[in-house]
C-alpha positions as CSV (number, residue, x, y, z in Angstrom):
1,X,15.4,-3.7,0.1
2,X,18.6,-2.4,-1.5
3,X,17.5,1.3,-1.8
4,X,15.7,0.9,-5.1
5,X,18.4,2.8,-7.1
6,X,17.7,0.7,-10.2
7,X,14.3,2.6,-10.6
8,X,15.6,6.1,-9.7
9,X,16.2,7.3,-13.3
10,X,12.7,6.2,-14.5
11,X,10.8,7.0,-11.3
12,X,12.2,10.4,-10.4
13,X,10.6,12.4,-13.2
14,X,7.2,10.9,-12.5
15,X,7.5,11.7,-8.8
16,X,8.7,15.3,-9.5
17,X,5.7,15.8,-11.8
18,X,3.4,14.6,-9.0
19,X,5.2,16.9,-6.4
20,X,6.6,13.9,-4.5
21,X,10.2,14.1,-3.2
22,X,12.1,10.8,-3.5
23,X,14.1,9.9,-0.4
24,X,15.9,6.6,-0.7
25,X,16.8,4.7,2.4
26,X,20.1,3.0,3.2
27,X,20.5,-0.4,1.5
28,X,19.2,-3.4,3.5
29,X,17.9,-1.3,6.4
30,X,14.1,-1.7,6.3
31,X,14.0,-0.6,10.0
32,X,14.7,3.0,8.8
33,X,11.4,2.9,6.8
34,X,9.0,2.1,9.6
35,X,5.8,3.3,7.9
36,X,6.2,1.2,4.8
37,X,7.3,-1.8,6.8
38,X,4.2,-1.4,9.0
39,X,1.9,-1.1,6.0
40,X,3.5,-4.2,4.4
41,X,3.0,-6.2,7.6
42,X,-0.6,-5.0,7.8
43,X,-1.4,-6.0,4.2
44,X,0.2,-9.4,4.8
45,X,-1.9,-9.9,7.9
46,X,-5.1,-8.9,6.1
47,X,-4.2,-11.2,3.3
48,X,-3.5,-14.2,5.5
49,X,-6.8,-13.6,7.4
50,X,-8.8,-13.5,4.2
51,X,-7.2,-16.7,2.8
52,X,-7.7,-18.4,6.2
53,X,-11.3,-17.3,6.4
54,X,-11.9,-18.6,2.9
55,X,-10.3,-21.9,3.9
56,X,-7.5,-21.5,1.3
57,X,-3.8,-22.2,1.6
58,X,-1.4,-19.3,2.0
59,X,0.0,-19.9,-1.5
60,X,-3.4,-19.9,-3.2
61,X,-4.1,-16.5,-4.8
62,X,-1.6,-14.7,-2.5
63,X,-1.2,-11.8,-5.0
64,X,-5.0,-11.3,-5.3
65,X,-5.4,-11.4,-1.6
66,X,-2.7,-8.7,-1.2
67,X,-4.3,-6.6,-3.9
68,X,-7.7,-6.9,-2.2
69,X,-6.1,-5.9,1.2
70,X,-4.6,-2.8,-0.4
71,X,-7.9,-1.9,-2.0
72,X,-9.8,-2.2,1.2
73,X,-7.1,-0.2,3.1
74,X,-7.5,2.6,0.6
75,X,-11.3,2.5,0.6
76,X,-12.1,2.3,4.4
77,X,-11.9,5.1,6.9
78,X,-8.5,5.6,8.5
79,X,-7.9,6.8,12.1
80,X,-4.5,8.2,10.8
81,X,-6.4,10.8,8.8
82,X,-9.3,11.5,11.2
83,X,-11.5,8.7,9.9
84,X,-11.4,10.0,6.3
85,X,-11.0,7.7,3.3
86,X,-7.6,7.7,1.7
87,X,-9.0,7.3,-1.8
88,X,-11.1,10.4,-1.4
89,X,-8.2,12.5,0.0
90,X,-5.9,11.3,-2.8
91,X,-8.4,11.8,-5.7
92,X,-10.1,14.8,-4.1
93,X,-13.6,13.4,-4.9
94,X,-16.2,11.2,-3.4
95,X,-15.6,7.4,-3.5
96,X,-17.6,5.9,-6.4
97,X,-20.0,3.2,-5.2
98,X,-21.3,2.1,-8.6
99,X,-19.1,-1.0,-8.6
100,X,-20.5,-2.3,-5.3
């Protein structure tokens, strides 16, 4: 990434409203943002596994597979937060199960 400065003017007010501090990284130095790089790698791995298990090519529905991987990551217990569910912590309410 190049630091994402092109979004800074639009994104900063939204982040401030949410109480999030924006900390850009040095351009083209993804290694300085290890957590995000780890998450991206994890989502890609989940996506490839789902497409492989469904017997589909990597190019088939890649975006949908990534979206599903992110959804599952946010709706399953996480060891990083003591086996709590990220969705519940973020929204401060129980996970709705009506759509299952």
